[in-house]
C-alpha positions as protocol buffer text, in pm:
chain_id: "A"
residue {
  index: 1
  type: MET
  ca { x: 0 y: 0 z: 0 }
}
residue {
  index: 2
  type: ILE
  ca { x: 125 y: 347 z: -86 }
}
residue {
  index: 3
  type: TYR
  ca { x: 48 y: 640 z: 142 }
}
residue {
  index: 4
  type: ILE
  ca { x: 49 y: 997 z: 19 }
}
residue {
  index: 5
  type: PHE
  ca { x: 72 y: 1282 z: 269 }
}
residue {
  index: 6
  type: SER
  ca { x: 38 y: 1649 z: 180 }
}
residue {
  index: 7
  type: SER
  ca { x: 114 y: 1925 z: 426 }
}
residue {
  index: 8
  type: LYS
  ca { x: 20 y: 2290 z: 407 }
}
residue {
  index: 9
  type: LYS
  ca { x: 259 y: 2354 z: 697 }
}
residue {
  index: 10
  type: TYR
  ca { x: 559 y: 2223 z: 500 }
}
residue {
  index: 11
  type: ASP
  ca { x: 416 y: 2305 z: 156 }
}
residue {
  index: 12
  type: ALA
  ca { x: 517 y: 1954 z: 55 }
}
residue {
  index: 13
  type: THR
  ca { x: 394 y: 1609 z: -34 }
}
residue {
  index: 14
  type: THR
  ca { x: 559 y: 1282 z: 57 }
}
residue {
  index: 15
  type: ILE
  ca { x: 494 y: 919 z: -36 }
}
residue {
  index: 16
  type: TYR
  ca { x: 589 y: 590 z: 119 }
}
residue {
  index: 17
  type: TYR
  ca { x: 506 y: 220 z: 129 }
}
residue {
  index: 18
  type: ALA
  ca { x: 346 y: 89 z: 445 }
}
residue {
  index: 19
  type: ASP
  ca { x: 619 y: -178 z: 450 }
}
residue {
  index: 20
  type: ASP
  ca { x: 880 y: 97 z: 488 }
}
residue {
  index: 21
  type: VAL
  ca { x: 714 y: 220 z: 807 }
}
residue {
  index: 22
  type: ILE
  ca { x: 600 y: -99 z: 983 }
}
residue {
  index: 23
  type: SER
  ca { x: 822 y: -406 z: 970 }
}
residue {
  index: 24
  type: ASP
  ca { x: 685 y: -753 z: 903 }
}
residue {
  index: 25
  type: GLU
  ca { x: 782 y: -846 z: 1258 }
}
residue {
  index: 26
  type: MET
  ca { x: 585 y: -554 z: 1406 }
}
residue {
  index: 27
  type: ARG
  ca { x: 289 y: -628 z: 1180 }
}
residue {
  index: 28
  type: GLU
  ca { x: 289 y: -990 z: 1304 }
}
residue {
  index: 29
  type: VAL
  ca { x: 285 y: -869 z: 1665 }
}
residue {
  index: 30
  type: TYR
  ca { x: -19 y: -656 z: 1583 }
}
residue {
  index: 31
  type: TYR
  ca { x: -195 y: -951 z: 1415 }
}
residue {
  index: 32
  type: ASP
  ca { x: -131 y: -1169 z: 1719 }
}
residue {
  index: 33
  type: LEU
  ca { x: -276 y: -900 z: 1946 }
}
residue {
  index: 34
  type: ILE
  ca { x: -586 y: -867 z: 1728 }
}
residue {
  index: 35
  type: ASP
  ca { x: -637 y: -1245 z: 1734 }
}
residue {
  index: 36
  type: GLU
  ca { x: -609 y: -1256 z: 2113 }
}
residue {
  index: 37
  type: LEU
  ca { x: -845 y: -963 z: 2160 }
}
residue {
  index: 38
  type: ALA
  ca { x: -1095 y: -1118 z: 1919 }
}
residue {
  index: 39
  type: LYS
  ca { x: -1105 y: -1428 z: 2139 }
}
residue {
  index: 40
  type: VAL
  ca { x: -1180 y: -1215 z: 2445 }
}
residue {
  index: 41
  type: VAL
  ca { x: -1456 y: -1028 z: 2263 }
}
residue {
  index: 42
  type: LYS
  ca { x: -1610 y: -1356 z: 2146 }
}
residue {
  index: 43
  type: GLU
  ca { x: -1615 y: -1483 z: 2506 }
}
residue {
  index: 44
  type: PHE
  ca { x: -1785 y: -1160 z: 2610 }
}
residue {
  index: 45
  type: GLN
  ca { x: -2043 y: -1187 z: 2332 }
}
residue {
  index: 46
  type: ASN
  ca { x: -2125 y: -1544 z: 2438 }
}
residue {
  index: 47
  type: ASN
  ca { x: -2191 y: -1437 z: 2798 }
}
residue {
  index: 48
  type: PRO
  ca { x: -2556 y: -1519 z: 2881 }
}
residue {
  index: 49
  type: VAL
  ca { x: -2610 y: -1175 z: 3032 }
}
residue {
  index: 50
  type: VAL
  ca { x: -2492 y: -1008 z: 2711 }
}
residue {
  index: 51
  type: LYS
  ca { x: -2698 y: -1244 z: 2492 }
}
residue {
  index: 52
  type: ALA
  ca { x: -3010 y: -1174 z: 2700 }
}
residue {
  index: 53
  type: CYS
  ca { x: -2977 y: -795 z: 2684 }
}
residue {
  index: 54
  type: PRO
  ca { x: -3328 y: -672 z: 2593 }
}
residue {
  index: 55
  type: ARG
  ca { x: -3191 y: -359 z: 2424 }
}
residue {
  index: 56
  type: GLY
  ca { x: -2948 y: -537 z: 2194 }
}
residue {
  index: 57
  type: PHE
  ca { x: -2635 y: -376 z: 2333 }
}
residue {
  index: 58
  type: ASN
  ca { x: -2315 y: -553 z: 2246 }
}
residue {
  index: 59
  type: PHE
  ca { x: -1949 y: -480 z: 2192 }
}
residue {
  index: 60
  type: TYR
  ca { x: -1729 y: -499 z: 1887 }
}
residue {
  index: 61
  type: MET
  ca { x: -1361 y: -437 z: 1845 }
}
residue {
  index: 62
  type: ARG
  ca { x: -1202 y: -219 z: 1582 }
}
residue {
  index: 63
  type: ALA
  ca { x: -830 y: -214 z: 1523 }
}
residue {
  index: 64
  type: MET
  ca { x: -696 y: 138 z: 1554 }
}
residue {
  index: 65
  type: TYR
  ca { x: -336 y: 241 z: 1537 }
}
residue {
  index: 66
  type: THR
  ca { x: -176 y: 557 z: 1670 }
}
residue {
  index: 67
  type: GLN
  ca { x: 170 y: 702 z: 1663 }
}
residue {
  index: 68
  type: ALA
  ca { x: 330 y: 860 z: 1965 }
}
residue {
  index: 69
  type: GLY
  ca { x: 670 y: 987 z: 2052 }
}
residue {
  index: 70
  type: LYS
  ca { x: 904 y: 1260 z: 1946 }
}
residue {
  index: 71
  type: TRP
  ca { x: 872 y: 1428 z: 1609 }
}
residue {
  index: 72
  type: THR
  ca { x: 1184 y: 1244 z: 1496 }
}
residue {
  index: 73
  type: SER
  ca { x: 979 y: 927 z: 1468 }
}
residue {
  index: 74
  type: THR
  ca { x: 631 y: 1061 z: 1385 }
}
residue {
  index: 75
  type: ASN
  ca { x: 692 y: 1346 z: 1138 }
}
residue {
  index: 76
  type: TYR
  ca { x: 691 y: 1202 z: 787 }
}
residue {
  index: 77
  type: PHE
  ca { x: 822 y: 1525 z: 634 }
}
residue {
  index: 78
  type: LYS
  ca { x: 1122 y: 1560 z: 864 }
}
residue {
  index: 79
  type: HIS
  ca { x: 1198 y: 1191 z: 924 }
}
residue {
  index: 80
  type: GLU
  ca { x: 1554 y: 1083 z: 844 }
}
residue {
  index: 81
  type: ASP
  ca { x: 1422 y: 802 z: 618 }
}
residue {
  index: 82
  type: ARG
  ca { x: 1196 y: 1025 z: 408 }
}
residue {
  index: 83
  type: GLU
  ca { x: 1416 y: 1029 z: 97 }
}
residue {
  index: 84
  type: ARG
  ca { x: 1476 y: 653 z: 107 }
}
residue {
  index: 85
  type: CYS
  ca { x: 1103 y: 583 z: 149 }
}
residue {
  index: 86
  type: GLU
  ca { x: 1009 y: 816 z: -137 }
}
residue {
  index: 87
  type: GLN
  ca { x: 1273 y: 659 z: -363 }
}
residue {
  index: 88
  type: ASN
  ca { x: 1140 y: 311 z: -289 }
}
residue {
  index: 89
  type: VAL
  ca { x: 802 y: 417 z: -429 }
}
residue {
  index: 90
  type: LEU
  ca { x: 945 y: 612 z: -722 }
}
residue {
  index: 91
  type: ASN
  ca { x: 1184 y: 332 z: -822 }
}
residue {
  index: 92
  type: THR
  ca { x: 909 y: 70 z: -843 }
}
residue {
  index: 93
  type: GLU
  ca { x: 856 y: -64 z: -1193 }
}
residue {
  index: 94
  type: TRP
  ca { x: 483 y: -82 z: -1251 }
}
């Protein structure tokens, strides 16, 4: 997947592959977490009290990702790998 970010603040646009930002190892850790949380949610949904709720209330899980930390790791326009990431996209033979 290719991401395209434009910034009025920097008057610039940058592009990168998701694979250049999140490693396969980190992605696998996320997948494992989602699988484990899905099991917990399923147990919750099978609880007799939840199933008997007369108003139909239930719970579902949605994977959401955030970035935190210093600008050196979260700013795509100032990140030290920006040029390499952009070149990876631009050098792809379609």
